[in-house]
N, C-alpha and C positions, 0 to 999 in steps of 0.2 A: 546591741540587744534590740529585739523588736518591741515595738511600743505595745503595751498591754491593750487587750481588746475589752471594751466596755461591755457590761451586762446588756446595755440597751442594744448595742450593735449585734451582739450574739442573738438576742430576741428577735431583731429585725430580719437577721439572716435566716433564722429558723422558720419565721413566718413566710419568708420568700420561698424557701424550700418547700414548705407545707403547701403553699398556694400553687406551685408548680406541679407537685405531685398529685394535687387534687384535679387541676386541669387535665394533666396526662390520664388520670383514671377516668375522668369524664369522657375524654376523647376515645379511650379504649372501649368503655361501655357503649358509647354511640356506635362505634364501629362494629361491635359484637351484635348490638341490636339490629343495624342496617343489614349485617350479613344474615341474621336470623330471618329478617323480613324477606330478603331475596331468596333464601333457600325456601321459606314457606311459600312465597308467591310462585316460585318455579315448580314446587311440588304441587301447588293447586293447578298449575297449567297442564300437568301431566294428565289430568282428567278430560281434557279437550282432545278430540280425535281428529284425524285428517278428514277434511270434508265438512267440518263443522263451520257454521257461519259465525263470525265475530264482528262486534261493533267496537270502534275505538276512535281516537283523535290523534291526528298528526302532531307529533311532538317535536319533530325536527326533520329537515329535509337535506339530502346531500346529492352529489352527482351520481351516486350509485344506487339511489333508493330513497325510501322514506321510513322513519321510525314512527311506530304507532303505540300509543299509550292505551292499553286494553284495560286499564284499571287495576286488575290483580297481577298482571304480568306485562312484559314488553313484547311487541311485535315488530317485523320488519318486512317491507315489500320491496323486493329487488326491482331495479329499474325496468326489467324486462316483464315484470308482472303487474305493472301499473295500468296500462291501457292498451287497447289494440290501435288506437290512434296515433299518428306520427307526432313527435314533439322533439324539440332541441334540447331543452333543459327540464329537469324534473319539477323545477320551480314554476314551470308554466302550467303544470297540471295538478301540483300538489302544494298546499300552503299550510303553515302551522295553524293549529286550531281547527282545520277542516275536519268534520266528521265523516268517517268512511265506513263501509261495510265490506268485509273480505271474507275469503274462504281460506281455512287452514290447509296448507299444503306440506307442512313439514315443521321440523324443529332444529335448532342449533344449540345443543346443550352447552357447548363451550362458551357460547355468548349469552346463554340463558335467554334466548329469543325464540318466539314462535314465527315461523315463516308464512307469510300470507300472500294472497293473490287477489287483487281487485278485479283484474280483467278476467279472472276465472268465472266471475258472475256476469260477464258481458258476453253477448253473442259475437262470435267470430265473424267479422264483417266479410271475409273472403267466402264463407259458406252462404251468407245471404246473397252476396254478389253473384255466386255460381248459380243459385236457385233462380235469380231474377233477371240476370243479364247475359247469361251464356248464349252465344249465337246472335245477340243483338247488336245494333249499331248505336253507339253512344258517343258523346262528346267528351273530349279530355284536352289536357293542356300540356304541351311539351316541357319536360323539366330538365332533360339532359340529353346531349348528343354524344354518342360514344361510337367506337369502330364495330361493335356488334349490333348497334341499332339505336333506336330512339326511345327513352323512357318517357312514358306519358302519365300524368297524374289524373286518376279517375275519382270516382266518388268515395266517400268515407274513408279518405286517407290511403287508398290503394293505388298501387303503381303497376302499369303494365308495360310490357316491352314489344315495341314494334321492330322486329328483327330486319337487320340490314338486307337479309336475302329477300324479304318480301317487297322492298322498295325497288321500283323500276328506275333505271337510269335514264330518265326523261328530263333531266335538269331539275328535279323537285328538290327544293331547299327549304329547310326548316330552321327556325330559331326558338330558343328558349322563350316560353311564354306564348307561342303560337297556339290557338284553338283549332283543334282538328277533329274530325269525325272518324272513328275506328270501330272495326268489328271485332267482337271478342270471340276468338276462334280456339282458345285453349286455356285450361285452367288446371293447375296441379295443386291439390290441397296440401300435400305433404311438403313440397318445396315452396309453397305459397307463390307460385309464378303464375302470371297472367300474360298470355300470348295474344297479340293484336295483329290486325292487318288494316291497311287504310281502306276506308269506305270510298268506293268509286261511284 
C-alpha cells in the first residue's frame, strides 16, 4: 500500500503547479505583447513609401548585409546596396552602432523588414569618372593579369580593362602592382565596363 501523502506535501505540490502555470501565463502574455508590438510596428512602416529617406542605427552585420534599427521598425541593407566602393567584408564598411541614412527601395513582408539602400544616396562613381576622365590619360595600378587582358585599378575603386588585343607583342611584360599610364577609350554605363589602352 502506498504511503499516505501529507497535507503539507499536497500543499507544496499545489504551490509548485500554481507557480508553473503563472510563469507559463506570463510567458504567453509577453509573447502576445511582443507579437502585437511587431504587428503594430510593421503596420506603422506601411506609411513609409519607396523613395523616402530613413535614418537608423546598425544593429547587426552579416556577410550578406546589415540590419538597421529604424526605431519603429526594422530595416535591411543588402551587401550590394551598401556602397559603390570596393570592399571584401561588410564589417569593413559597416559597424554596430553606426548611424546611417538610407533610401527605402522596397519591403519584405515575410521578414517584416524594410529594404534600404545606402549607396542609393551616393553618386555613382562611374558616371563622375565618365564626365571627368573619358579620353584622358590617367595613372593606374595593375591588379590582375588574364588571357583577355590586364585589369587596372583606377580612382574611386573603379577597375578598367586593358584588352590583350591592344597590347603589342614587343616584349612588354607587366606584374601585379605595376604603376602604368593608360588612356580611357571606352566606358559603358550599363555594363559598368571601362576600356583602356596603353599611353605611348
